[in-house]
N, C-alpha and C positions, 0 to 999 in steps of 0.2 A: 576978813583976815582971822578974827578970833574963831570963827566957825571952822576954818581950815586947820588952825592950830589945835583946837579941841579934837577934831577928827584924827589928826596925826597922833596926839597923845593917847587917845582911846585905842587906835590901831596898834601903837607901840606896846601898850599894856597888854592887849589881847595876844600879841605875838610873843611877848616874854612869858606870860602865863601859859600859853599853849605849848611853848617849847619846853618849859619846866614840867608840865603835866605829861607831855610825850615821853620825856626822859624817865620820869618816875613810874609811869605805867609800863614802859618797856623794861625797866629794871625789875619791877615787881613781878611781871609775868615771867621773865627769865629766871628769877629766883624760885618761882613756884613750879614752872614746867621743866626748866633745864638747869637746875641748881649747880650740878657738878661742872657743867661746861661754863656757866656764868662765873663761877668762882675762880676759874683758871687752873693751871697745872702746878703753880708754885706752892710748895709747902715749906715748913720750917727747915727741912733738910734738903730741899732741891725741887726739881721739876719731875712730874710723873710722865712727861712726854719726851724728855731728853735723857739718854743714858748717862751715867756718871762713872767716874773711876773709883771704884770701891777698894782697889788694891792698896791705896794709901791710908786706909782707915787705921787709926791707932788702936792697938789692942793691948791693954795693960798686962804685962807679964807673958804675952804670947806673940807669935809672929805677926807682923804688920799685915792687916787685911784678912786675918784668919777668923775674926769675930763677927763678920758680916757675910751676907750672901753677895755674890758677884754677878754682874751681867756679862754680856758679850765682851771680849777683850779688845774693844775698839780704842782704848787708851791705856793698854796694859802691856808690859814687857816690850817686845820688839815694835809695838805699835804706839808706844807712849810718846807724849809730846816732847820735843827737844828744840828749844829756841835757837841753839847754836847751829842746828842743821836746818833751821827754818821749817820745822815740822810742828804743826799745831796739835796733833793727836786727833784721833777719830771722834772723840766726844766733845770737841770744841767747835760748834757751828758758828760761834761769834769770835771776836778777838780774845784770845786767852794765851797766857804764858808769853806775851809779847809778840805773838804771831797771829796773822789773820787766819781764822778758822775756815773750814770747808766741810761739806757733807759729801762723802764719797766712799766707795769701797776701795780695797787695795788694788783691784783689777789684776791680781796675780793668777795666772792660769794653773791648771792641775799639774803641768810639767815644770813649774817654776821651782828652781832650787831655793830661791829666797822664801817662797811659801813653805816649802818643806822644812827649811831651817827654822823659820818663825814658829811653825806648828810644833816642832820638836822642843823649842825653847819654852813654849807655853805648857806643853805636857810636863816638862821638868819643873816648871813653876808650880803647877798644881800638885805634883808629887811632893814638892818641898813643903807646901801648905798642909799636906795630909789628905789630899783627895786622890785616891788610888786609881780611879778610873774615870777621868774627866770625859764628858760628852763631846761630840764634834762641835757643838755650838760654843763650848767654852774654850776651844783652841782655834777658832776661826772667827774673823770679824764679820759684822753684819753688812748688808748691802748699803745701808744708809750711812754708816759710820757713827751713829749714836742711838742705836736701838735700846729702848728702855725695858724691854721685856725678855723673859727667858721662858723655856718650857718647864713644866713640872719636873721632868726628868733632870734638867739642868740644876734645879734647886735641890732635889733629893740627894744627888751625889755629893753635895756640899754639907749635908747634915752632920756627918762625923766631925768634919773640920770645925763647924760652928759650935757644935755641942761641946767639943773639947775646949775651945777657947772661951766660951761663955759660961759653961756649967749648966746651961739649959738642957733638960733631958731631950734626947732624940725624939721621943714620942710627942713632946710639946712642939718641937720644930716641925715635925711632919704634920701636926694638926694645923699650924698656921699656914703651912704651904697649901694644904687642902682648902683652907678658908680663903686664901688669897688667889686661888686658881680661877680664872675666868674661862668660861666655855667658848666654843666657836661662835662667831657672830651669827645671829639668827638661828643658832643651833646646828649649822652645817657648814658655814663659811670659815675656812682656815682651821687652825688647831687651838687647843687650850693654851693659855699663856698666863704668866705672872708678871706684874709690874715690880721690878726689883726694889724700887724706892718704897713702895707700899709694903712689900715683904719685910724690908729692914725696919720700917716704922713699926710694924707688928712685932718684930723681934725686940725692938727697943722697949715696947710696952711690957713685954714679958720680963725683961731684965730690970 
């Protein structure tokens, strides 16, 4: 009986130590080989994988939302969350604003009157903020409903707005846009893109 008990204890110790070593080795290798993936997408200001509504950013002495770069209008203007209408907003894949979220496009066709009206409302919104020529991406929602990225062109048209609201020189803003621009995957798949959260974090470091 003592022999069986001793064997059981030895096996239990080996199992516990082996499990801990497996976890430590796995964590260590992931930190060395895949650090950015292992650390996850959450930063102090949000997630790099899920788009956010920058339109509500407080800007001292300036129009709300004018002191940061914006992403796709998935939760802005006509696409904003509205609990009273049971609309969660495009950037709410989880429960938010008291409404169950979802990931989806608007599914409005090119002949849709609603799409035309919503697009015109967003063009007016950008003109109000000081962006004279918003790109198509900035007045149409993304396919997923919470795209975290924009193109370099989307960022560049916002430079005058952000420069005016923050006092940061336009040349400095264009520099961080260039620094935050990621090329196509493998050099040829897709197009260049910028993660809006990372761009605004770079902007915050300048300010």
